[in-house]
PyMOL Python script that loads the backbone (N, CA, C, O; Angstrom):
from pymol import cmd

cmd.read_pdbstr("""\
ATOM      1  N   MET A   1       0.867  -1.190   0.016  1.00  0.00           N
ATOM      2  CA  MET A   1       0.006  -0.020  -0.021  1.00  0.00           C
ATOM      3  C   MET A   1       0.806   1.250  -0.051  1.00  0.00           C
ATOM      4  O   MET A   1       1.492   1.535   0.931  1.00  0.00           O
ATOM      5  N   SER A   2       0.773   2.026  -1.090  1.00  0.00           N
ATOM      6  CA  SER A   2       1.674   3.253  -1.151  1.00  0.00           C
ATOM      7  C   SER A   2       1.167   4.324  -0.284  1.00  0.00           C
ATOM      8  O   SER A   2      -0.042   4.395  -0.061  1.00  0.00           O
ATOM      9  N   ASN A   3       2.026   5.195   0.242  1.00  0.00           N
ATOM     10  CA  ASN A   3       1.805   6.316   0.982  1.00  0.00           C
ATOM     11  C   ASN A   3       1.154   5.924   2.334  1.00  0.00           C
ATOM     12  O   ASN A   3       0.352   6.669   2.897  1.00  0.00           O
ATOM     13  N   THR A   4       1.512   4.792   2.799  1.00  0.00           N
ATOM     14  CA  THR A   4       1.100   4.202   4.154  1.00  0.00           C
ATOM     15  C   THR A   4       1.645   4.923   5.354  1.00  0.00           C
ATOM     16  O   THR A   4       2.856   5.098   5.492  1.00  0.00           O
ATOM     17  N   ILE A   5       0.774   5.332   6.202  1.00  0.00           N
ATOM     18  CA  ILE A   5       1.247   5.948   7.495  1.00  0.00           C
ATOM     19  C   ILE A   5       0.645   5.161   8.595  1.00  0.00           C
ATOM     20  O   ILE A   5      -0.454   4.631   8.432  1.00  0.00           O
ATOM     21  N   LEU A   6       1.283   5.055   9.680  1.00  0.00           N
ATOM     22  CA  LEU A   6       0.683   4.384  10.891  1.00  0.00           C
ATOM     23  C   LEU A   6       0.721   5.381  11.929  1.00  0.00           C
ATOM     24  O   LEU A   6       1.763   5.677  12.513  1.00  0.00           O
ATOM     25  N   LYS A   7      -0.465   5.935  12.181  1.00  0.00           N
ATOM     26  CA  LYS A   7      -0.745   6.972  13.271  1.00  0.00           C
ATOM     27  C   LYS A   7      -1.557   6.317  14.313  1.00  0.00           C
ATOM     28  O   LYS A   7      -2.660   5.853  14.024  1.00  0.00           O
ATOM     29  N   TYR A   8      -1.085   6.252  15.488  1.00  0.00           N
ATOM     30  CA  TYR A   8      -1.768   5.514  16.613  1.00  0.00           C
ATOM     31  C   TYR A   8      -2.467   6.553  17.482  1.00  0.00           C
ATOM     32  O   TYR A   8      -1.892   7.572  17.865  1.00  0.00           O
ATOM     33  N   SER A   9      -3.844   6.228  17.804  1.00  0.00           N
ATOM     34  CA  SER A   9      -4.528   6.964  18.756  1.00  0.00           C
ATOM     35  C   SER A   9      -5.277   6.123  19.627  1.00  0.00           C
ATOM     36  O   SER A   9      -6.053   5.285  19.167  1.00  0.00           O
ATOM     37  N   HIS A  10      -5.075   6.309  21.075  1.00  0.00           N
ATOM     38  CA  HIS A  10      -5.639   5.464  22.052  1.00  0.00           C
ATOM     39  C   HIS A  10      -6.713   6.179  23.013  1.00  0.00           C
ATOM     40  O   HIS A  10      -6.372   7.051  23.812  1.00  0.00           O
ATOM     41  N   ASP A  11      -7.902   5.782  22.884  1.00  0.00           N
ATOM     42  CA  ASP A  11      -8.913   6.380  23.906  1.00  0.00           C
ATOM     43  C   ASP A  11      -9.055   5.467  25.074  1.00  0.00           C
ATOM     44  O   ASP A  11      -9.754   4.466  24.917  1.00  0.00           O
ATOM     45  N   THR A  12      -8.509   5.669  26.173  1.00  0.00           N
ATOM     46  CA  THR A  12      -8.526   4.747  27.250  1.00  0.00           C
ATOM     47  C   THR A  12      -9.791   4.681  27.871  1.00  0.00           C
ATOM     48  O   THR A  12     -10.131   3.608  28.370  1.00  0.00           O
ATOM     49  N   LYS A  13     -10.626   5.766  27.925  1.00  0.00           N
ATOM     50  CA  LYS A  13     -11.967   5.719  28.447  1.00  0.00           C
ATOM     51  C   LYS A  13     -12.922   4.759  27.633  1.00  0.00           C
ATOM     52  O   LYS A  13     -13.703   3.967  28.161  1.00  0.00           O
ATOM     53  N   ALA A  14     -12.762   4.926  26.350  1.00  0.00           N
ATOM     54  CA  ALA A  14     -13.579   3.993  25.335  1.00  0.00           C
ATOM     55  C   ALA A  14     -12.955   2.684  25.145  1.00  0.00           C
ATOM     56  O   ALA A  14     -13.535   1.824  24.483  1.00  0.00           O
ATOM     57  N   ASP A  15     -11.747   2.459  25.710  1.00  0.00           N
ATOM     58  CA  ASP A  15     -11.009   1.316  25.493  1.00  0.00           C
ATOM     59  C   ASP A  15     -10.890   0.904  23.992  1.00  0.00           C
ATOM     60  O   ASP A  15     -11.142  -0.219  23.553  1.00  0.00           O
ATOM     61  N   ALA A  16     -10.484   1.938  23.300  1.00  0.00           N
ATOM     62  CA  ALA A  16     -10.367   1.741  21.799  1.00  0.00           C
ATOM     63  C   ALA A  16      -9.142   2.419  21.300  1.00  0.00           C
ATOM     64  O   ALA A  16      -8.602   3.351  21.896  1.00  0.00           O
ATOM     65  N   VAL A  17      -8.666   1.832  20.012  1.00  0.00           N
ATOM     66  CA  VAL A  17      -7.482   2.348  19.349  1.00  0.00           C
ATOM     67  C   VAL A  17      -7.950   2.671  17.960  1.00  0.00           C
ATOM     68  O   VAL A  17      -8.801   1.947  17.442  1.00  0.00           O
ATOM     69  N   TYR A  18      -7.489   3.639  17.357  1.00  0.00           N
ATOM     70  CA  TYR A  18      -7.714   4.029  16.073  1.00  0.00           C
ATOM     71  C   TYR A  18      -6.217   4.113  15.291  1.00  0.00           C
ATOM     72  O   TYR A  18      -5.340   4.886  15.675  1.00  0.00           O
ATOM     73  N   ILE A  19      -6.082   3.362  14.340  1.00  0.00           N
ATOM     74  CA  ILE A  19      -4.809   3.428  13.561  1.00  0.00           C
ATOM     75  C   ILE A  19      -5.077   4.020  12.151  1.00  0.00           C
ATOM     76  O   ILE A  19      -5.845   3.480  11.355  1.00  0.00           O
ATOM     77  N   THR A  20      -4.464   5.048  11.921  1.00  0.00           N
ATOM     78  CA  THR A  20      -4.721   5.760  10.621  1.00  0.00           C
ATOM     79  C   THR A  20      -3.541   5.172   9.524  1.00  0.00           C
ATOM     80  O   THR A  20      -2.325   5.238   9.706  1.00  0.00           O
ATOM     81  N   LEU A  21      -4.142   4.657   8.494  1.00  0.00           N
ATOM     82  CA  LEU A  21      -3.215   4.131   7.568  1.00  0.00           C
ATOM     83  C   LEU A  21      -3.028   5.054   6.239  1.00  0.00           C
ATOM     84  O   LEU A  21      -2.159   4.767   5.416  1.00  0.00           O
ATOM     85  N   SER A  22      -3.763   6.015   6.094  1.00  0.00           N
ATOM     86  CA  SER A  22      -3.768   7.013   5.044  1.00  0.00           C
ATOM     87  C   SER A  22      -4.469   8.266   5.352  1.00  0.00           C
ATOM     88  O   SER A  22      -5.365   8.293   6.196  1.00  0.00           O
ATOM     89  N   ASN A  23      -4.103   9.281   4.712  1.00  0.00           N
ATOM     90  CA  ASN A  23      -4.731  10.648   4.871  1.00  0.00           C
ATOM     91  C   ASN A  23      -5.938  10.882   4.109  1.00  0.00           C
ATOM     92  O   ASN A  23      -6.570  11.934   4.217  1.00  0.00           O
ATOM     93  N   LYS A  24      -6.349   9.737   3.182  1.00  0.00           N
ATOM     94  CA  LYS A  24      -7.463   9.830   2.317  1.00  0.00           C
ATOM     95  C   LYS A  24      -8.714   9.850   2.994  1.00  0.00           C
ATOM     96  O   LYS A  24      -8.768   9.308   4.098  1.00  0.00           O
ATOM     97  N   ALA A  25      -9.825  10.435   2.468  1.00  0.00           N
ATOM     98  CA  ALA A  25     -11.008  10.476   3.150  1.00  0.00           C
ATOM     99  C   ALA A  25     -11.671   9.005   3.231  1.00  0.00           C
ATOM    100  O   ALA A  25     -11.470   8.135   2.383  1.00  0.00           O
ATOM    101  N   VAL A  26     -12.473   8.852   4.349  1.00  0.00           N
ATOM    102  CA  VAL A  26     -13.259   7.706   4.508  1.00  0.00           C
ATOM    103  C   VAL A  26     -14.564   7.636   3.630  1.00  0.00           C
ATOM    104  O   VAL A  26     -15.457   8.478   3.732  1.00  0.00           O
ATOM    105  N   ALA A  27     -14.606   6.675   2.845  1.00  0.00           N
ATOM    106  CA  ALA A  27     -15.812   6.538   2.014  1.00  0.00           C
ATOM    107  C   ALA A  27     -16.900   5.601   2.505  1.00  0.00           C
ATOM    108  O   ALA A  27     -18.102   5.768   2.298  1.00  0.00           O
ATOM    109  N   TYR A  28     -16.325   4.549   3.211  1.00  0.00           N
ATOM    110  CA  TYR A  28     -17.311   3.508   3.757  1.00  0.00           C
ATOM    111  C   TYR A  28     -16.552   2.767   4.746  1.00  0.00           C
ATOM    112  O   TYR A  28     -15.324   2.846   4.782  1.00  0.00           O
ATOM    113  N   THR A  29     -17.254   2.016   5.588  1.00  0.00           N
ATOM    114  CA  THR A  29     -16.712   1.348   6.700  1.00  0.00           C
ATOM    115  C   THR A  29     -17.214  -0.121   6.764  1.00  0.00           C
ATOM    116  O   THR A  29     -18.415  -0.304   6.567  1.00  0.00           O
ATOM    117  N   LYS A  30     -16.466  -1.112   7.003  1.00  0.00           N
ATOM    118  CA  LYS A  30     -16.877  -2.543   7.169  1.00  0.00           C
ATOM    119  C   LYS A  30     -16.362  -3.090   8.453  1.00  0.00           C
ATOM    120  O   LYS A  30     -15.213  -2.843   8.818  1.00  0.00           O
ATOM    121  N   SER A  31     -17.240  -3.883   9.202  1.00  0.00           N
ATOM    122  CA  SER A  31     -16.919  -4.429  10.379  1.00  0.00           C
ATOM    123  C   SER A  31     -16.476  -5.826  10.053  1.00  0.00           C
ATOM    124  O   SER A  31     -17.133  -6.537   9.292  1.00  0.00           O
ATOM    125  N   LEU A  32     -15.255  -6.259  10.682  1.00  0.00           N
ATOM    126  CA  LEU A  32     -14.838  -7.658  10.473  1.00  0.00           C
ATOM    127  C   LEU A  32     -15.494  -8.443  11.620  1.00  0.00           C
ATOM    128  O   LEU A  32     -15.737  -9.635  11.430  1.00  0.00           O
ATOM    129  N   ASP A  33     -15.810  -7.853  12.830  1.00  0.00           N
ATOM    130  CA  ASP A  33     -16.365  -8.385  13.885  1.00  0.00           C
ATOM    131  C   ASP A  33     -16.868  -7.296  14.848  1.00  0.00           C
ATOM    132  O   ASP A  33     -16.929  -6.120  14.489  1.00  0.00           O
ATOM    133  N   ASP A  34     -17.223  -7.700  16.059  1.00  0.00           N
ATOM    134  CA  ASP A  34     -17.810  -6.624  17.064  1.00  0.00           C
ATOM    135  C   ASP A  34     -16.681  -5.845  17.510  1.00  0.00           C
ATOM    136  O   ASP A  34     -16.938  -4.773  18.058  1.00  0.00           O
ATOM    137  N   THR A  35     -15.391  -6.216  17.364  1.00  0.00           N
ATOM    138  CA  THR A  35     -14.322  -5.268  17.871  1.00  0.00           C
ATOM    139  C   THR A  35     -13.342  -4.652  16.834  1.00  0.00           C
ATOM    140  O   THR A  35     -12.452  -3.873  17.174  1.00  0.00           O
ATOM    141  N   ARG A  36     -13.558  -5.052  15.522  1.00  0.00           N
ATOM    142  CA  ARG A  36     -12.516  -4.570  14.583  1.00  0.00           C
ATOM    143  C   ARG A  36     -13.359  -4.036  13.327  1.00  0.00           C
ATOM    144  O   ARG A  36     -14.228  -4.677  12.736  1.00  0.00           O
ATOM    145  N   ILE A  37     -12.923  -2.715  13.035  1.00  0.00           N
ATOM    146  CA  ILE A  37     -13.716  -2.020  12.076  1.00  0.00           C
ATOM    147  C   ILE A  37     -12.716  -1.423  11.131  1.00  0.00           C
ATOM    148  O   ILE A  37     -11.741  -0.818  11.577  1.00  0.00           O
ATOM    149  N   ILE A  38     -12.936  -1.579   9.730  1.00  0.00           N
ATOM    150  CA  ILE A  38     -11.928  -1.032   8.802  1.00  0.00           C
ATOM    151  C   ILE A  38     -12.725   0.048   7.955  1.00  0.00           C
ATOM    152  O   ILE A  38     -13.819  -0.131   7.418  1.00  0.00           O
ATOM    153  N   ASP A  39     -11.909   1.278   7.942  1.00  0.00           N
ATOM    154  CA  ASP A  39     -12.406   2.381   7.067  1.00  0.00           C
ATOM    155  C   ASP A  39     -11.739   2.272   5.757  1.00  0.00           C
ATOM    156  O   ASP A  39     -10.556   1.942   5.672  1.00  0.00           O
ATOM    157  N   TYR A  40     -12.508   2.556   4.685  1.00  0.00           N
ATOM    158  CA  TYR A  40     -11.916   2.504   3.250  1.00  0.00           C
ATOM    159  C   TYR A  40     -12.109   3.756   2.555  1.00  0.00           C
ATOM    160  O   TYR A  40     -13.015   4.518   2.893  1.00  0.00           O
ATOM    161  N   ASP A  41     -11.245   4.042   1.519  1.00  0.00           N
ATOM    162  CA  ASP A  41     -11.499   5.247   0.752  1.00  0.00           C
ATOM    163  C   ASP A  41     -12.377   4.820  -0.473  1.00  0.00           C
ATOM    164  O   ASP A  41     -12.782   3.664  -0.599  1.00  0.00           O
ATOM    165  N   ALA A  42     -12.628   5.744  -1.302  1.00  0.00           N
ATOM    166  CA  ALA A  42     -13.533   5.478  -2.438  1.00  0.00           C
ATOM    167  C   ALA A  42     -12.990   4.424  -3.480  1.00  0.00           C
ATOM    168  O   ALA A  42     -13.739   3.841  -4.264  1.00  0.00           O
ATOM    169  N   ASN A  43     -11.729   4.245  -3.429  1.00  0.00           N
ATOM    170  CA  ASN A  43     -11.157   3.116  -4.264  1.00  0.00           C
ATOM    171  C   ASN A  43     -11.061   1.751  -3.644  1.00  0.00           C
ATOM    172  O   ASN A  43     -10.485   0.830  -4.222  1.00  0.00           O
ATOM    173  N   GLY A  44     -11.614   1.625  -2.492  1.00  0.00           N
ATOM    174  CA  GLY A  44     -11.561   0.390  -1.657  1.00  0.00           C
ATOM    175  C   GLY A  44     -10.191   0.138  -0.890  1.00  0.00           C
ATOM    176  O   GLY A  44      -9.917  -0.971  -0.432  1.00  0.00           O
ATOM    177  N   ASN A  45      -9.410   1.159  -0.787  1.00  0.00           N
ATOM    178  CA  ASN A  45      -8.125   0.923  -0.054  1.00  0.00           C
ATOM    179  C   ASN A  45      -8.448   1.198   1.446  1.00  0.00           C
ATOM    180  O   ASN A  45      -9.210   2.108   1.772  1.00  0.00           O
ATOM    181  N   PRO A  46      -7.850   0.391   2.331  1.00  0.00           N
ATOM    182  CA  PRO A  46      -7.965   0.726   3.717  1.00  0.00           C
ATOM    183  C   PRO A  46      -7.358   2.032   4.030  1.00  0.00           C
ATOM    184  O   PRO A  46      -6.303   2.350   3.481  1.00  0.00           O
ATOM    185  N   VAL A  47      -7.938   2.802   4.860  1.00  0.00           N
ATOM    186  CA  VAL A  47      -7.423   4.091   5.383  1.00  0.00           C
ATOM    187  C   VAL A  47      -7.365   4.191   6.910  1.00  0.00           C
ATOM    188  O   VAL A  47      -6.772   5.120   7.458  1.00  0.00           O
ATOM    189  N   GLY A  48      -7.970   3.253   7.568  1.00  0.00           N
ATOM    190  CA  GLY A  48      -8.021   3.301   9.136  1.00  0.00           C
ATOM    191  C   GLY A  48      -8.460   2.017   9.724  1.00  0.00           C
ATOM    192  O   GLY A  48      -9.130   1.224   9.062  1.00  0.00           O
ATOM    193  N   ILE A  49      -8.125   1.799  10.879  1.00  0.00           N
ATOM    194  CA  ILE A  49      -8.557   0.538  11.520  1.00  0.00           C
ATOM    195  C   ILE A  49      -9.089   1.124  13.058  1.00  0.00           C
ATOM    196  O   ILE A  49      -8.438   1.889  13.770  1.00  0.00           O
ATOM    197  N   GLU A  50     -10.214   0.653  13.317  1.00  0.00           N
ATOM    198  CA  GLU A  50     -10.739   0.957  14.667  1.00  0.00           C
ATOM    199  C   GLU A  50     -10.802  -0.337  15.403  1.00  0.00           C
ATOM    200  O   GLU A  50     -11.432  -1.285  14.935  1.00  0.00           O
ATOM    201  N   LEU A  51     -10.123  -0.414  16.627  1.00  0.00           N
ATOM    202  CA  LEU A  51     -10.155  -1.603  17.414  1.00  0.00           C
ATOM    203  C   LEU A  51     -10.832  -1.275  18.752  1.00  0.00           C
ATOM    204  O   LEU A  51     -10.499  -0.265  19.373  1.00  0.00           O
ATOM    205  N   LEU A  52     -11.763  -2.099  19.199  1.00  0.00           N
ATOM    206  CA  LEU A  52     -12.524  -1.846  20.342  1.00  0.00           C
ATOM    207  C   LEU A  52     -12.189  -2.849  21.448  1.00  0.00           C
ATOM    208  O   LEU A  52     -11.671  -3.919  21.129  1.00  0.00           O
ATOM    209  N   CYS A  53     -12.430  -2.596  22.612  1.00  0.00           N
ATOM    210  CA  CYS A  53     -12.148  -3.512  23.843  1.00  0.00           C
ATOM    211  C   CYS A  53     -10.600  -3.982  23.830  1.00  0.00           C
ATOM    212  O   CYS A  53     -10.289  -5.157  24.025  1.00  0.00           O
ATOM    213  N   VAL A  54      -9.720  -3.026  23.599  1.00  0.00           N
ATOM    214  CA  VAL A  54      -8.335  -3.403  23.437  1.00  0.00           C
ATOM    215  C   VAL A  54      -7.619  -3.875  24.724  1.00  0.00           C
ATOM    216  O   VAL A  54      -6.549  -4.481  24.675  1.00  0.00           O
ATOM    217  N   SER A  55      -8.258  -3.569  25.885  1.00  0.00           N
ATOM    218  CA  SER A  55      -7.767  -3.911  27.171  1.00  0.00           C
ATOM    219  C   SER A  55      -7.698  -5.565  27.288  1.00  0.00           C
ATOM    220  O   SER A  55      -6.915  -6.158  28.029  1.00  0.00           O
ATOM    221  N   ASN A  56      -8.686  -6.206  26.399  1.00  0.00           N
ATOM    222  CA  ASN A  56      -8.764  -7.648  26.465  1.00  0.00           C
ATOM    223  C   ASN A  56      -7.892  -8.275  25.449  1.00  0.00           C
ATOM    224  O   ASN A  56      -7.895  -9.498  25.315  1.00  0.00           O
ATOM    225  N   GLY A  57      -7.138  -7.499  24.719  1.00  0.00           N
ATOM    226  CA  GLY A  57      -6.232  -7.947  23.678  1.00  0.00           C
ATOM    227  C   GLY A  57      -6.886  -7.813  22.327  1.00  0.00           C
ATOM    228  O   GLY A  57      -8.099  -7.612  22.258  1.00  0.00           O
ATOM    229  N   VAL A  58      -6.149  -7.914  21.273  1.00  0.00           N
ATOM    230  CA  VAL A  58      -6.490  -7.651  19.899  1.00  0.00           C
ATOM    231  C   VAL A  58      -6.201  -8.780  18.876  1.00  0.00           C
ATOM    232  O   VAL A  58      -5.071  -9.246  18.729  1.00  0.00           O
ATOM    233  N   MET A  59      -7.198  -9.159  18.235  1.00  0.00           N
ATOM    234  CA  MET A  59      -6.799 -10.178  17.106  1.00  0.00           C
ATOM    235  C   MET A  59      -6.452  -9.316  15.795  1.00  0.00           C
ATOM    236  O   MET A  59      -7.244  -8.480  15.359  1.00  0.00           O
ATOM    237  N   THR A  60      -5.162  -9.594  15.180  1.00  0.00           N
ATOM    238  CA  THR A  60      -4.737  -8.881  14.132  1.00  0.00           C
ATOM    239  C   THR A  60      -4.895  -9.692  12.775  1.00  0.00           C
ATOM    240  O   THR A  60      -4.634  -9.149  11.701  1.00  0.00           O
ATOM    241  N   ASP A  61      -5.300 -10.919  12.850  1.00  0.00           N
ATOM    242  CA  ASP A  61      -5.532 -11.663  11.533  1.00  0.00           C
ATOM    243  C   ASP A  61      -6.618 -10.899  10.852  1.00  0.00           C
ATOM    244  O   ASP A  61      -7.525 -10.307  11.437  1.00  0.00           O
ATOM    245  N   ASP A  62      -6.432 -10.972   9.498  1.00  0.00           N
ATOM    246  CA  ASP A  62      -7.456 -10.300   8.577  1.00  0.00           C
ATOM    247  C   ASP A  62      -7.430  -8.738   8.622  1.00  0.00           C
ATOM    248  O   ASP A  62      -8.263  -8.105   7.973  1.00  0.00           O
ATOM    249  N   LEU A  63      -6.513  -8.129   9.356  1.00  0.00           N
ATOM    250  CA  LEU A  63      -6.439  -6.710   9.363  1.00  0.00           C
ATOM    251  C   LEU A  63      -5.496  -6.220   8.210  1.00  0.00           C
ATOM    252  O   LEU A  63      -4.481  -6.887   8.007  1.00  0.00           O
ATOM    253  N   PRO A  64      -5.711  -5.240   7.525  1.00  0.00           N
ATOM    254  CA  PRO A  64      -4.718  -4.622   6.579  1.00  0.00           C
ATOM    255  C   PRO A  64      -3.462  -4.374   7.316  1.00  0.00           C
ATOM    256  O   PRO A  64      -3.519  -3.964   8.476  1.00  0.00           O
ATOM    257  N   LEU A  65      -2.292  -4.599   6.710  1.00  0.00           N
ATOM    258  CA  LEU A  65      -0.919  -4.455   7.178  1.00  0.00           C
ATOM    259  C   LEU A  65      -0.870  -5.007   8.550  1.00  0.00           C
ATOM    260  O   LEU A  65      -0.515  -4.308   9.499  1.00  0.00           O
ATOM    261  N   ALA A  66      -1.249  -6.357   8.687  1.00  0.00           N
ATOM    262  CA  ALA A  66      -1.364  -6.982   9.977  1.00  0.00           C
ATOM    263  C   ALA A  66      -0.046  -7.001  10.721  1.00  0.00           C
ATOM    264  O   ALA A  66      -0.026  -6.669  11.906  1.00  0.00           O
ATOM    265  N   SER A  67       1.054  -7.371  10.090  1.00  0.00           N
ATOM    266  CA  SER A  67       2.374  -7.399  10.730  1.00  0.00           C
ATOM    267  C   SER A  67       2.767  -6.064  11.266  1.00  0.00           C
ATOM    268  O   SER A  67       3.284  -5.973  12.379  1.00  0.00           O
ATOM    269  N   GLU A  68       2.531  -4.982  10.481  1.00  0.00           N
ATOM    270  CA  GLU A  68       2.974  -3.687  11.002  1.00  0.00           C
ATOM    271  C   GLU A  68       2.016  -3.262  12.105  1.00  0.00           C
ATOM    272  O   GLU A  68       2.481  -2.661  13.074  1.00  0.00           O
ATOM    273  N   VAL A  69       0.686  -3.532  12.034  1.00  0.00           N
ATOM    274  CA  VAL A  69      -0.252  -3.269  13.153  1.00  0.00           C
ATOM    275  C   VAL A  69       0.129  -4.028  14.355  1.00  0.00           C
ATOM    276  O   VAL A  69       0.165  -3.451  15.442  1.00  0.00           O
ATOM    277  N   THR A  70       0.408  -5.248  14.247  1.00  0.00           N
ATOM    278  CA  THR A  70       0.889  -6.024  15.403  1.00  0.00           C
ATOM    279  C   THR A  70       2.050  -5.536  16.026  1.00  0.00           C
ATOM    280  O   THR A  70       2.113  -5.529  17.256  1.00  0.00           O
ATOM    281  N   GLN A  71       3.037  -5.099  15.284  1.00  0.00           N
ATOM    282  CA  GLN A  71       4.219  -4.597  15.920  1.00  0.00           C
ATOM    283  C   GLN A  71       3.954  -3.272  16.611  1.00  0.00           C
ATOM    284  O   GLN A  71       4.478  -3.036  17.700  1.00  0.00           O
ATOM    285  N   LEU A  72       3.113  -2.358  15.977  1.00  0.00           N
ATOM    286  CA  LEU A  72       2.749  -1.090  16.572  1.00  0.00           C
ATOM    287  C   LEU A  72       1.994  -1.319  17.935  1.00  0.00           C
ATOM    288  O   LEU A  72       2.292  -0.630  18.911  1.00  0.00           O
ATOM    289  N   LEU A  73       1.045  -2.260  18.001  1.00  0.00           N
ATOM    290  CA  LEU A  73       0.261  -2.591  19.189  1.00  0.00           C
ATOM    291  C   LEU A  73       1.052  -3.150  20.256  1.00  0.00           C
ATOM    292  O   LEU A  73       0.844  -2.868  21.436  1.00  0.00           O
ATOM    293  N   GLU A  74       1.975  -3.955  19.858  1.00  0.00           N
ATOM    294  CA  GLU A  74       2.947  -4.616  20.875  1.00  0.00           C
ATOM    295  C   GLU A  74       3.855  -3.577  21.431  1.00  0.00           C
ATOM    296  O   GLU A  74       4.144  -3.595  22.627  1.00  0.00           O
ATOM    297  N   ASN A  75       4.329  -2.650  20.603  1.00  0.00           N
ATOM    298  CA  ASN A  75       5.105  -1.551  21.142  1.00  0.00           C
ATOM    299  C   ASN A  75       4.298  -0.657  22.069  1.00  0.00           C
ATOM    300  O   ASN A  75       4.889  -0.008  22.932  1.00  0.00           O
ATOM    301  N   LYS A  76       3.088  -0.596  21.948  1.00  0.00           N
ATOM    302  CA  LYS A  76       2.292   0.189  22.845  1.00  0.00           C
ATOM    303  C   LYS A  76       1.649  -0.697  24.073  1.00  0.00           C
ATOM    304  O   LYS A  76       0.739  -0.266  24.781  1.00  0.00           O
ATOM    305  N   HIS A  77       2.244  -1.983  24.227  1.00  0.00           N
ATOM    306  CA  HIS A  77       1.846  -2.747  25.260  1.00  0.00           C
ATOM    307  C   HIS A  77       0.526  -3.269  25.196  1.00  0.00           C
ATOM    308  O   HIS A  77      -0.047  -3.437  26.273  1.00  0.00           O
ATOM    309  N   ILE A  78      -0.068  -3.558  24.145  1.00  0.00           N
ATOM    310  CA  ILE A  78      -1.459  -4.067  23.951  1.00  0.00           C
ATOM    311  C   ILE A  78      -1.241  -5.517  23.444  1.00  0.00           C
ATOM    312  O   ILE A  78      -0.518  -5.823  22.496  1.00  0.00           O
ATOM    313  N   LYS A  79      -1.965  -6.359  24.205  1.00  0.00           N
ATOM    314  CA  LYS A  79      -1.824  -7.788  23.927  1.00  0.00           C
ATOM    315  C   LYS A  79      -2.434  -8.036  22.543  1.00  0.00           C
ATOM    316  O   LYS A  79      -3.516  -7.565  22.195  1.00  0.00           O
ATOM    317  N   VAL A  80      -1.601  -8.864  21.733  1.00  0.00           N
ATOM    318  CA  VAL A  80      -2.062  -9.214  20.402  1.00  0.00           C
ATOM    319  C   VAL A  80      -2.199 -10.704  20.223  1.00  0.00           C
ATOM    320  O   VAL A  80      -1.300 -11.472  20.565  1.00  0.00           O
ATOM    321  N   TYR A  81      -3.349 -11.109  19.675  1.00  0.00           N
ATOM    322  CA  TYR A  81      -3.551 -12.409  19.287  1.00  0.00           C
ATOM    323  C   TYR A  81      -3.560 -12.460  17.743  1.00  0.00           C
ATOM    324  O   TYR A  81      -4.444 -11.924  17.074  1.00  0.00           O
ATOM    325  N   ALA A  82      -2.457 -13.180  17.193  1.00  0.00           N
ATOM    326  CA  ALA A  82      -2.420 -13.116  15.771  1.00  0.00           C
ATOM    327  C   ALA A  82      -2.867 -14.485  15.207  1.00  0.00           C
ATOM    328  O   ALA A  82      -2.913 -14.666  13.991  1.00  0.00           O
TER     329      ALA A  82
END
""", "prot")
cmd.dss("prot")
cmd.show_as("cartoon", "prot")
cmd.util.cbc("prot")
cmd.orient("prot")
């Protein structure tokens, strides 16, 4: 994915993390499950990942840029289930 950025935002009160993958506008959103939501641009490229209930750990399989996201979350001391 070209022009990829990984910008991390953690809302501890909401127990949620948002990872920005691109500065492009969000055109639509798809839920992978109850705790993982992916935002896409108009061309179908992922632009952001919302992770909920992160204090319980996060599954990173099926996420865009899964290895980079896993490393980022582990660096922020969030348990990852790959």
